[in-house]
C-alpha positions in Angstrom: 11.1 -32.3 -1.5 10.0 -29.9 1.3 11.0 -32.2 3.9 14.8 -32.4 2.5 15.1 -28.8 2.1 12.9 -27.0 4.8 14.5 -23.6 4.0 13.3 -23.6 0.5 9.7 -24.6 1.0 6.9 -22.7 -0.1 4.3 -20.9 2.1 0.6 -21.6 0.4 -2.7 -20.2 1.4 -1.0 -17.8 3.9 0.2 -20.6 6.0 3.9 -20.1 7.1 6.3 -22.8 7.9 7.4 -22.7 11.5 10.9 -24.1 12.1 11.9 -25.0 15.6 15.1 -23.0 16.8 17.3 -26.3 16.9 16.5 -27.3 13.2 16.9 -23.9 11.8 19.9 -23.3 9.8 22.6 -21.4 11.7 23.6 -19.3 8.5 19.9 -18.6 7.6 18.4 -15.5 8.4 14.5 -16.4 8.5 12.1 -14.0 7.3 10.1 -14.5 10.6 13.0 -13.8 12.8 14.2 -10.8 10.6 10.6 -9.5 10.6 10.9 -9.1 14.4 14.0 -7.1 13.8 12.3 -5.0 11.2 9.3 -4.4 13.4 11.7 -2.9 16.3 13.6 -0.8 14.2 11.0 0.3 11.6 8.0 0.9 13.5 6.1 -2.2 13.2 7.1 -3.0 9.7 7.2 -6.8 9.3 9.1 -8.7 6.2 5.7 -9.6 4.2 8.1 -8.7 1.1 10.3 -11.4 2.0 7.6 -14.0 2.9 6.1 -13.0 -0.5 9.0 -14.5 -2.5 9.6 -17.1 0.5 13.3 -16.5 0.8 15.3 -17.1 3.7 18.5 -14.9 3.0 21.5 -17.2 3.2 25.1 -16.1 4.2 28.1 -16.2 1.9 31.6 -17.3 2.6 34.0 -14.8 1.4 37.0 -17.2 1.2 37.0 -20.8 -0.4 36.9 -23.8 1.7 40.5 -24.6 2.5 40.1 -28.6 2.1 42.6 -31.0 0.5 40.6 -31.3 -2.9 41.1 -27.3 -2.9 44.7 -27.5 -2.2 45.1 -30.2 -5.1 43.2 -27.9 -7.5 45.6 -24.9 -6.7 48.6 -27.2 -7.5 47.3 -27.8 -10.8 47.0 -24.0 -11.5 49.7 -21.9 -13.1 50.0 -18.4 -11.9 51.7 -15.8 -13.9 51.2 -12.1 -13.5 47.4 -12.4 -13.7 47.1 -10.4 -17.2 43.8 -12.2 -17.6 42.5 -10.2 -14.6 43.6 -6.8 -15.8 42.1 -8.0 -19.2 38.8 -8.6 -17.6 38.7 -5.5 -15.7 39.5 -3.6 -18.9 36.6 -5.5 -20.7 34.1 -4.8 -17.8 35.1 -1.2 -17.8 34.6 -0.9 -21.6 31.1 -2.6 -21.5 29.9 -0.4 -18.7 31.2 2.4 -20.5 29.4 1.4 -23.6 26.2 0.6 -21.8 26.4 4.2 -20.1 26.7 5.9 -23.3 23.7 3.7 -24.8 21.8 4.7 -21.6 22.3 8.6 -22.1 21.7 8.4 -25.9 18.3 6.6 -25.5 17.2 8.9 -22.8 18.0 12.0 -24.6 16.5 10.8 -28.0 13.2 9.7 -26.2 13.0 13.0 -24.2 13.5 15.1 -27.4 11.0 12.9 -29.4 8.3 13.5 -26.5 8.7 17.3 -26.6 9.1 17.5 -30.3 5.8 16.0 -30.8 4.0 18.9 -28.4 6.1 21.8 -30.1 3.3 23.1 -32.2 0.8 23.0 -29.2 3.2 24.9 -27.0 3.7 27.7 -29.8 0.0 27.8 -30.2 -0.4 28.1 -26.3 -2.6 25.2 -26.3 -1.8 23.7 -23.0 -4.5 21.2 -22.6 -3.3 19.3 -25.8 0.2 19.7 -24.7 -0.6 17.9 -21.4 -2.4 15.1 -23.1 0.3 14.4 -25.6 2.9 14.5 -22.9 0.7 12.2 -20.6 0.2 9.8 -23.4 3.8 9.4 -24.4 4.7 9.2 -20.9 2.1 6.6 -20.2 3.3 4.2 -22.8 6.9 4.5 -21.4 5.9 4.1 -17.6 3.8 0.9 -18.8 6.8 -0.6 -20.3 9.0 0.6 -17.5 7.0 -0.9 -14.8 5.8 -3.9 -16.6 9.7 -4.9 -17.3 10.4 -5.1 -13.5 7.1 -6.6 -12.5 6.3 -9.0 -15.1 9.7 -9.8 -16.6 12.5 -9.6 -14.0 12.6 -12.8 -12.0 12.4 -11.0 -8.5 9.2 -9.2 -9.6 10.4 -5.9 -8.3 13.1 -3.5 -9.0 16.5 -3.9 -7.4 19.4 -1.9 -7.1 22.1 -0.2 -4.8 20.9 -1.7 -1.3 20.9 -5.3 -2.8 24.4 -4.9 -4.1 25.5 -3.7 -0.9 24.0 -6.4 0.8 25.5 -9.1 -1.6 28.9 -7.7 -1.1 28.4 -7.7 2.6 27.9 -11.5 2.4 24.2 -12.0 2.0 22.9 -14.2 -0.9 20.1 -12.4 -2.9 18.1 -14.4 -5.3 17.8 -13.2 -8.9 20.3 -10.3 -8.4 22.6 -11.1 -11.1 20.3 -12.6 -13.6 20.2 -11.9 -17.4 16.5 -11.2 -17.3 17.3 -8.7 -14.4 19.7 -7.0 -16.5 17.5 -6.4 -19.4 14.4 -5.5 -17.3 16.5 -3.1 -15.3 18.0 -1.4 -18.4 14.7 -1.2 -20.2 12.9 0.1 -17.1 15.8 2.6 -16.3 15.6 4.3 -19.6 11.9 4.4 -20.2 11.3 5.7 -16.5 13.8 8.7 -16.9 12.3 9.7 -20.4 8.8 9.6 -19.1 9.1 12.7 -17.0 9.4 10.9 -13.7 11.6 12.7 -11.2 14.3 10.2 -11.1 17.8 9.6 -12.5 19.6 6.4 -14.1 22.4 6.6 -11.6 21.2 3.9 -9.1 20.5 1.3 -12.0 23.6 1.9 -13.7 25.4 0.9 -10.6 23.4 -2.5 -10.6 23.7 -2.7 -14.4 27.7 -2.3 -14.0 27.7 -4.9 -11.2 25.6 -7.3 -13.4 28.4 -7.0 -16.4 31.0 -7.3 -13.7 29.6 -10.7 -12.6 28.4 -11.8 -16.0 31.7 -11.1 -17.9 33.9 -12.6 -15.1 32.0 -15.8 -14.6 30.8 -16.3 -18.3 28.1 -18.8 -17.4 24.5 -18.4 -17.3 22.0 -21.0 -16.0 19.1 -19.0 -17.9 20.8 -19.2 -21.3 22.4 -22.6 -20.6 26.0 -21.1 -21.2 29.0 -22.2 -19.2 32.1 -21.3 -21.2 35.3 -23.0 -20.3 37.4 -20.0 -19.9 38.2 -17.8 -16.9 37.2 -20.7 -14.8 39.6 -19.8 -12.0 37.6 -16.6 -11.3 34.4 -18.6 -10.3 34.9 -18.1 -6.4 33.5 -15.9 -4.2 36.4 -13.6 -3.6 37.0 -12.9 -7.3 33.5 -12.7 -8.1 33.2 -10.0 -5.4 35.8 -8.1 -6.8 34.7 -8.1 -10.3 31.1 -6.9 -9.0 32.7 -4.3 -6.8 34.7 -2.9 -10.0 31.7 -3.1 -12.3 29.4 -1.0 -9.7 32.3 1.6 -9.6 32.6 1.7 -13.2 28.7 2.4 -13.3 29.2 5.7 -11.4 32.2 6.6 -13.2 30.4 6.3 -16.6 27.1 8.0 -15.8 29.0 10.7 -14.0 32.2 10.7 -16.2 34.0 10.8 -12.6 36.4 7.7 -12.5 38.0 8.8 -9.2 34.5 9.5 -7.8 33.4 6.0 -9.0 36.4 4.4 -7.3 35.9 6.2 -4.1 32.2 5.6 -4.1 32.8 1.7 -4.2 35.2 2.3 -1.2 32.9 4.3 1.0 29.6 2.8 0.4 29.4 -0.4 -1.8 32.2 -2.6 -0.7 32.5 -4.4 2.5 36.1 -6.0 1.7 38.8 -3.8 0.2 42.4 -4.1 -0.4 45.0 -2.1 -2.5 45.0 -4.5 -5.4 41.3 -4.3 -5.6 41.8 -0.4 -5.5 44.1 -0.6 -8.5 42.0 -2.9 -10.5 38.9 -0.9 -9.8 40.6 2.2 -10.8 41.5 0.8 -14.0 37.9 -0.4 -14.6 36.6 3.0 -14.0 39.2 4.7 -16.1 38.1 2.4 -19.0 34.5 3.0 -18.3 34.9 6.7 -18.4 37.1 6.8 -21.5 34.6 4.5 -23.7 31.8 6.8 -22.7 33.8 10.0 -23.5 35.1 8.4 -26.8 31.6 7.4 -28.0 29.9 10.8 -26.9 32.8 12.9 -28.6 31.4 12.3 -32.1 27.9 10.5 -31.7 24.7 12.4 -30.8 21.2 10.7 -30.9 23.1 7.9 -32.7 23.9 10.3 -35.5 27.8 10.8 -36.1 28.7 14.5 -35.9 32.4 14.1 -36.7 35.2 15.0 -34.3 35.9 11.5 -33.2 38.2 11.4 -30.1 37.8 15.1 -29.4 36.9 15.6 -25.9 35.2 19.1 -25.6 34.9 20.3 -21.9 31.3 21.0 -22.3 30.3 17.7 -23.4 32.6 15.9 -21.1 31.8 17.5 -17.9 28.0 17.4 -17.4 27.7 20.1 -15.2 30.5 22.3 -16.5 31.2 25.6 -14.5 33.0 27.7 -16.9 33.9 30.7 -14.6 35.7 29.8 -11.3 35.2 32.5 -8.7 37.5 34.0 -6.2 36.6 32.9 -2.7 36.3 34.8 0.5 36.5 33.6 4.1 32.9 35.1 4.5 31.4 32.6 2.2 32.0 29.9 5.1 29.4 31.2 6.9 26.3 30.6 4.4 28.2 27.3 3.6 27.8 26.0 7.2 24.0 27.2 7.1 23.7 25.2 3.9 25.4 22.1 5.5 22.9 22.3 8.4 19.9 22.9 6.0 21.1 19.8 3.9 21.2 17.6 6.9 17.9 18.5 8.3 16.1 18.3 4.7 18.2 15.2 4.0 17.2 13.4 7.2 13.3 14.6 6.6 13.7 13.0 3.0 15.0 9.7 4.4 12.3 9.9 7.1 9.5 10.7 4.8 10.5 8.2 1.9 10.9 5.3 4.5 7.4 6.0 5.8 6.0 6.1 2.2 7.6 2.8 1.2 6.5 1.0 4.3 2.9 2.1 3.7 3.2 1.0 -0.1 4.5 -2.4 1.2 1.8 -2.7 3.7 -0.8 -2.0 1.1 0.4 -4.1 -1.6 1.0 -7.0 0.7 -2.5 -6.9 1.8 -3.6 -7.7 -1.7 -3.6 -11.8 -1.6 -3.8 -12.4 -5.4 -0.1 -11.9 -7.0 -1.2 -10.6 -10.5 -3.6 -8.0 -8.7 -0.8 -6.9 -6.5 1.6 -6.5 -9.5 -1.1 -4.6 -11.4 -1.8 -2.3 -8.5 2.0 -1.5 -8.4 1.9 -0.7 -11.9 -1.3 1.7 -11.6 0.8 3.5 -8.8 3.4 4.5 -11.0 0.8 5.6 -13.5 -0.8 7.8 -10.7 2.9 9.5 -10.0 3.2 10.0 -13.7 -0.1 11.7 -14.1 0.4 13.8 -11.1 4.2 14.7 -12.3 3.1 15.6 -15.9 0.1 17.8 -14.5 2.6 19.8 -12.3 5.3 20.3 -15.0 2.7 21.1 -17.6 0.2 23.2 -16.2 2.1 24.9 -13.3 4.4 27.0 -15.8 1.2 28.5 -17.1 0.8 30.6 -14.1 4.4 32.0 -14.5 5.2 35.2 -16.5 7.7 35.1 -19.4 11.1 36.4 -18.3 13.6 38.2 -20.8 17.1 37.3 -21.1 19.5 40.2 -21.7 21.7 40.1 -24.6 24.1 42.8 -23.7 25.2 43.6 -20.2 28.3 44.0 -18.2 29.9 41.2 -15.8 27.0 38.8 -15.3 25.5 38.3 -18.6 28.7 37.9 -20.5 29.1 34.9 -18.2 25.5 33.7 -19.0 26.0 33.7 -22.8 25.9 29.9 -22.5 22.5 29.7 -21.0 21.0 31.9 -23.5 21.7 29.4 -26.3 20.2 26.7 -24.2 17.0 28.9 -23.7 16.6 28.6 -27.3 14.9 25.3 -26.7 11.2 25.4 -27.2 10.6 23.6 -23.7 12.1 26.5 -21.8 10.4 29.1 -23.7 7.0 27.4 -23.0 4.5 29.7 -24.4 6.6 32.8 -24.3 6.9 34.9 -27.6 9.8 36.6 -29.0 10.4 40.3 -29.2 13.1 42.9 -28.7 12.8 46.1 -26.8 14.9 48.8 -25.1 14.5 49.5 -21.3 14.2 52.8 -19.6 17.8 52.6 -18.6 18.8 52.3 -22.4 19.8 49.0 -22.4 18.7 46.8 -25.2 17.1 43.5 -24.3 17.3 40.4 -26.2 14.2 39.0 -28.1 15.0 35.8 -26.1 12.4 35.1 -23.3 11.8 32.0 -21.2 9.5 30.7 -18.5 11.5 30.1 -15.3 9.1 27.2 -13.8 9.3 25.6 -17.4 13.1 25.7 -17.3 13.1 24.2 -14.0 10.2 21.7 -14.0 9.6 20.9 -17.7 13.2 20.2 -18.5 14.8 16.9 -17.4 16.6 17.1 -14.1 20.3 17.1 -15.5 19.5 20.3 -17.7 17.7 22.0 -14.9 21.0 21.4 -12.7 23.0 22.9 -15.3 20.9 26.2 -15.3 21.0 26.3 -11.6 25.0 25.8 -11.4 25.4 28.6 -14.0 27.7 31.4 -12.6 26.9 35.1 -13.1 23.2 34.5 -13.5 22.3 36.2 -10.2 18.7 37.2 -11.2 17.8 34.5 -13.9 15.4 32.9 -11.4 13.2 34.4 -8.7 11.8 33.5 -5.4 8.6 32.1 -6.6 9.8 29.7 -9.3 12.7 28.4 -7.2 10.5 27.8 -4.1 7.6 26.4 -6.0 9.9 24.0 -7.8 11.7 23.0 -4.7 8.3 22.0 -3.0 7.0 19.9 -5.8 10.1 18.1 -6.9 11.0 17.4 -3.2 7.5 15.7 -2.7 7.3 14.0 -6.1 10.8 12.6 -6.0 10.3 11.2 -2.6 7.2 9.4 -3.9 8.8 8.3 -6.9 11.6 6.6 -5.1 10.7 3.2 -4.2 8.1 2.8 -7.1 7.8 -0.3 -9.3 10.6 1.4 -11.7 14.1 1.1 -11.9 15.2 4.6 -10.9 18.0 6.4 -9.1 18.0 9.3 -6.7 21.1 11.0 -7.4 19.9 13.8 -9.8 16.8 14.5 -7.7 19.3 14.9 -4.6 21.5 17.2 -6.7 18.6 19.1 -8.0 16.7 19.5 -4.6 19.9 20.7 -3.1 20.7 23.1 -6.1 17.2 24.8 -5.8 17.4 25.7 -1.9 21.2 26.4 -2.4 20.1 28.9 -5.1 17.5 30.4 -3.0 20.2 31.1 -0.1 22.3 32.5 -2.9 19.4 34.9 -4.1 18.9 36.1 -0.5 22.5 37.2 -0.2 22.1 38.9 -3.4 19.0 40.7 -2.2 21.0 41.8 0.9 24.3 42.8 -0.7 23.4 43.3 -4.3 25.1 42.2 -7.4 28.6 42.3 -6.8 30.7 44.8 -9.0 34.3 43.8 -8.0 36.4 40.6 -7.5 36.1 40.7 -3.7 32.4 40.1 -3.7 32.4 37.7 -6.6 31.7 34.8 -4.0 27.7 36.2 -3.7 26.9 34.1 -6.6 23.4 31.9 -6.6 25.2 29.5 -8.9 28.1 28.5 -6.5 25.5 28.2 -3.5 23.3 26.0 -5.8 26.4 23.8 -6.1 27.1 23.8 -2.6 23.4 23.1 -1.5 23.6 20.3 -4.0 26.5 18.5 -2.3 24.9 19.3 1.2 21.4 17.6 0.3 23.4 14.7 -1.4 25.3 14.1 1.7 22.4 14.7 4.0 20.6 11.6 2.3 23.2 9.3 1.8 25.9 10.6 4.5 28.6 10.3 1.6 31.9 12.5 2.4 34.9 11.9 0.5 33.6 10.2 -2.7 30.8 12.9 -2.9 33.4 15.7 -2.7 35.3 14.3 -5.5 32.3 13.5 -7.6 31.1 17.1 -7.1 34.6 18.5 -8.2 34.7 16.4 -11.3 31.0 17.0 -12.6 31.4 20.6 -12.0 35.3 21.3 -12.6 35.2 23.9 -9.6 38.1 23.1 -7.8 37.9 26.7 -6.4 35.0 25.8 -4.1 36.5 22.4 -3.0 36.9 23.7 0.7 33.4 25.0 0.7 32.0 21.7 -0.5 34.0 19.8 2.1 32.6 21.9 4.8 29.0 21.8 3.7 29.3 17.7 3.1 30.8 17.3 6.7 28.1 19.6 8.4 25.3 17.8 6.5 26.5 14.3 7.5 26.8 15.2 11.3 23.3 16.9 11.4 21.8 14.2 9.5 23.2 11.4 11.7 21.8 13.0 14.8 18.2 12.1 13.4 18.4 8.9 11.4 20.5 6.5 9.4 21.3 7.1 5.6 18.9 6.2 2.8 20.8 3.2 2.0 21.1 1.7 5.5 17.5 2.5 6.1 16.4 0.7 2.6 18.7 -2.3 3.8 16.6 -2.5 7.1 13.3 -1.9 5.1 13.8 -4.6 2.6 15.0 -6.9 5.4 18.5 -7.4 4.0 20.9 -8.6 6.9 23.9 -6.1 6.9 26.9 -6.5 9.2 27.9 -2.8 9.8 31.5 -2.1 10.5 30.9 -1.4 14.2 28.5 -3.6 16.1 25.5 -1.8 17.8 23.5 -2.9 20.8 21.6 -0.9 23.2 19.9 -1.6 26.5 17.8 0.9 28.2 18.7 3.7 25.6 22.5 3.3 26.5 25.1 1.6 24.1 26.2 -1.8 25.4 30.2 -2.3 25.7 30.7 -5.7 23.9 34.3 -6.1 25.1 32.4 -6.8 28.5 30.6 -9.7 26.9 31.9 -13.2 25.4 31.4 -15.4 22.3 29.3 -18.0 24.4 26.5 -15.0 25.2 25.2 -15.1 21.5 26.1 -18.4 20.2 23.7 -21.2 19.1 24.2 -24.1 21.5 23.3 -27.7 20.6 24.9 -27.8 17.4 24.9 -30.9 15.2 28.1 -32.2 14.4 29.7 -34.7 11.7 32.5 -37.1 11.9 35.4 -37.7 9.5 33.6 -40.7 8.3 29.8 -40.7 8.4 27.3 -43.3 7.2 25.2 -42.3 4.1 21.8 -43.0 5.8 22.8 -40.8 8.8 23.7 -38.0 6.4 20.7 -38.4 4.4 18.5 -38.2 7.7 20.5 -35.1 8.8 19.8 -33.1 5.8 16.3 -34.2 5.6 15.6 -33.0 9.4 17.7 -29.8 9.4 18.1 -26.8 7.3 21.8 -25.9 8.5 24.0 -24.5 5.9 26.9 -26.0 7.3 28.2 -28.6 10.2 31.3 -28.7 12.1 33.2 -31.7 11.9 34.9 -33.5 15.0 37.3 -36.2 15.4 39.1 -38.1 18.0 42.8 -37.7 18.2 43.2 -40.7 20.2 40.6 -43.5 21.1 40.4 -42.2 24.7 40.4 -38.6 23.8 37.3 -36.3 23.4 35.9 -35.2 20.1 37.7 -32.1 19.2 37.1 -29.7 16.4 38.5 -30.6 13.1 36.8 -28.2 10.6 33.5 -27.4 8.9 31.7 -28.5 5.6 28.8 -26.9 3.8 25.3 -28.5 3.0 25.9 -27.9 -0.6 29.0 -29.9 -0.6 27.5 -32.7 1.4 24.8 -32.7 -1.3 27.1 -33.0 -4.1 29.1 -35.8 -2.4 25.9 -37.7 -1.9 25.0 -37.8 -5.5 28.1 -39.5 -6.2 27.8 -43.1 -5.3 31.3 -44.1 -6.1 32.4 -42.4 -3.2 30.3 -44.8 -0.8 32.4 -47.7 0.9 31.8 -50.0 3.8 33.5 -49.1 6.9 37.2 -49.5 6.9 40.4 -47.7 7.9 41.3 -44.2 6.3 44.1 -45.5 4.3 41.8 -47.5 2.0 40.4 -44.4 0.3 42.5 -43.6 -2.6 42.8 -40.5 -4.4 41.3 -41.6 -7.6 38.1 -41.8 -5.7 38.1 -38.0 -4.7 35.7 -35.8 -6.3 37.2 -32.7 -7.6 37.1 -29.2 -6.3 35.1 -27.8 -9.4 32.4 -30.5 -9.0 31.9 -30.2 -5.3 31.7 -26.3 -5.3 28.4 -25.2 -6.5 26.3 -22.1 -5.8 23.1 -24.0 -6.2 22.0 -27.7 -6.5 21.9 -28.6 -10.2 18.9 -30.9 -9.9 17.0 -30.7 -6.6 14.3 -33.4 -7.7 17.0 -36.0 -8.5 18.9 -35.3 -5.1 15.5 -35.5 -3.3 14.8 -39.0 -4.6 18.2 -40.1 -3.9 18.3 -39.0 -0.2 14.9 -40.5 0.4 16.4 -43.9 -0.9 19.3 -43.4 1.3 17.5 -42.7 4.5 15.0 -45.7 3.9 17.1 -48.2 2.3 18.9 -50.4 5.1 22.2 -51.2 3.3 23.2 -47.6 3.2 23.4 -47.9 6.6 26.5 -50.0 6.2 27.8 -47.5 3.6 30.1 -44.7 4.8 31.7 -41.6 3.2 35.2 -40.0 4.1 34.7 -36.4 4.6 38.2 -35.5 5.4 39.4 -34.4 2.0 36.4 -32.0 1.6 36.2 -30.4 5.1 37.4 -26.7 5.6 40.3 -27.2 7.9 41.0 -23.5 8.1 37.8 -22.8 9.4 38.0 -20.2 12.3 37.0 -21.0 15.9 37.2 -19.0 18.8 37.1 -19.9 22.5 33.7 -19.5 24.5 35.1 -16.8 26.8 36.5 -14.9 23.5 35.7 -11.1 23.6 32.2 -10.5 21.6 33.6 -7.2 20.4 36.5 -8.9 18.6 34.3 -12.0 17.6 32.3 -9.6 15.8 35.2 -7.9 14.1 36.7 -11.4 13.1 33.4 -12.4 11.7 32.8 -9.3 9.7 36.3 -8.7 8.6 37.0 -12.2 7.1 33.6 -12.5 5.7 32.5 -15.6 7.5 29.5 -17.7 7.3 30.0 -19.9 10.3 32.1 -19.2 13.2 32.7 -22.2 15.5 32.9 -21.7 19.2 34.9 -24.2 21.3 35.8 -24.7 25.0 39.3 -25.1 26.5 39.6 -28.7 25.3 38.6 -27.5 21.7 35.2 -29.2 21.9 32.4 -27.8 19.9 30.0 -26.1 22.2 28.3 -23.6 19.7 28.2 -21.9 16.4 27.9 -18.2 15.5 26.3 -16.9 12.2 25.3 -13.7 10.8 21.7 -13.8 12.3 23.2 -14.0 15.8 25.2 -10.9 15.0 22.2 -8.9 13.9 21.2 -6.0 16.1 18.0 -7.3 17.7 19.1 -10.9 18.2 22.4 -9.3 19.7 20.3 -7.1 22.0 17.8 -9.7 23.1 20.5 -12.2 24.1 22.7 -9.8 25.8 19.5 -8.7 27.7 19.2 -12.1 29.3 22.7 -11.7 30.5 21.9 -8.3 32.0 18.8 -9.2 33.7 19.0 -9.1 37.5 19.5 -12.2 39.0 17.4 -11.2 42.1 13.6 -11.1 41.2 13.1 -8.5 43.8 15.6 -6.2 42.3 13.2 -4.6 40.1 14.7 -1.6 38.0 17.6 -1.1 40.0 20.6 0.5 37.9 23.0 -2.1 36.5 27.0 -1.9 36.7 27.8 1.2 35.1 30.8 -0.9 33.7 28.5 -2.5 31.2 27.9 0.9 29.3 29.9 2.6 26.8 30.5 6.3 27.4 28.3 8.3 25.3 
């Protein structure tokens, strides 16, 4: 079996299969090749994680093969107003909305249950028993959370947003849309957040939304053996990616109640292929997801019906609702610029630190040879993270005094009445007692007291952000509690990200930014005092907490448009829109000076081949101008080609000796004419053809092949081979039995006659744009006579292979030239 499909072979006893360059599939990114690229860009990191699963990433075609059988299939289809497409979008949005509601309900219920168990110990001041109970319940959740992804998910590790981005860019990732992956990710997500780890459900919800988009649109599952005969026209790459994109946007819309933000997030970060029709459909899907979540949340809390079904309360619907909008002053732009710079710096530091932690994590775990021991070690790491997190959140507040909450005051306390009610929770009170007294200034203070560190650390991140965003609470939190929470939350959330649990980073990013934003606001209050008139109302720590949250989010993710809209939707603070926009822009520009975004860095770390919008190639620290190079400079020469009619034996031998994912097909227009490019055919299509012996015929003229012998488009178009062992047996027989040398198959009805090709002298810059924009898997290179001279695939356009080949073109012809400067026309101006 391995000889017939070398790109699927296994590595045993640490011995890696070595493929010769001419035999390696032109559309495959082999782990060894891409590992070299990772070493260059990520400080000697190599793709052991990919070798662990023995996967060579394959590319995906965005458009279907434009063959004769495809055109015949299209003629049989009836096209109306595509009501079924809109119906599916609505169903996907509804399903994602229900899943988002269920996720929040389970997380809130588990958190409430966990802290109800320790309520009596907190009131008695028994911190040790509190820590023991919280740790015990958290450990039970973490064991299940980590175990569900390590031992239940087919991939054996948590996947999320980077994998979705890579898939929608055109890279095939195994087990990404598996029913077991869905169940394992959901269980791991809710338990990880509820256990007390510093993480959120946003990243996994994007993955779960994409999973629902894929499953509901395709309505087939190899794991469950389900292949429903409805919506079959959507079982193609273009529609599948459209529904996955809409599902991912609906995941963001549901978890944040931000439909426009979900739409823009998919446009800005997730999807590589976008058009106005997909925008409308994603808009509708996000609308249905948000509406479903709001409708269910209006009357259900903790799975108990509370009444008021269909009544959307602003305080419930807007997750970080800012009640009091402040009048702005032009002076507010000065600290906003500083917050943007700080967000860019801290965001770049967070990305760098997280990537270094994940590199060390991968190197350590991959050094463990036994798979079961490796997975157990990953589980123990999450246990260690939880122990550290629980110890910090339980013992640290013990060293902070109780702070009174005033019940009667002028401006600021009338606006903080909501926070007084929230502080009635036992968690925020921690070990503080209730009493009432009158201060020396004659002001009567409330009997409500709370622990600042407990409110910031012990509460879940979502509740802590709500506290920090509150307006008119100028002195509720002091420097010590804010700085302490910032330091521990920054480190622990950075350590948690990438561990063996399905977790998101949006809540930690917002929380971290809100902490240092409120510190800046508190500094302004210390300098200028609590404002007493409307002209100084902008000096509010809550306002700068929201701006800081946006700046850090942008500094880590480098999002701009979608982030601004999401911040407005989750706070309802339209008044500070310009300040948020400014902070986001500054943070992105500062962060880009140091490194790439977190998601781009994770794509490289996980060795997922991703083609960016613009190609990047450097030589001697200068960026190359690809308009000065041609397609021949990066193509793979010596390509194996097929003819319109091929013998069965030669096809079987070709598939056995190579791992190419596709082949150019050539023909002679006239007997005395050279062979010219006709189209391409995929490896899987050849395999499906060879499984049907009724297509084999002795060599005759082309007219003798009747249409009744044709294999239908549905049968020839598959994502993977249905029975690999049977095909292996057939190909071995075809290659050894002499009678199959006299049998031929007509490939003309099955070749992609609209396959793209470029001439060898075609601009490399424009070649890259064509390849990436059309979502190609193969791009054939021809000469002036239309003869095939090479093929360009995804691996040829990745940064390191691109740079390596272009350096050969730039090498000085004179060996005595040394390091003389090259022609300045080769460089783009910085």
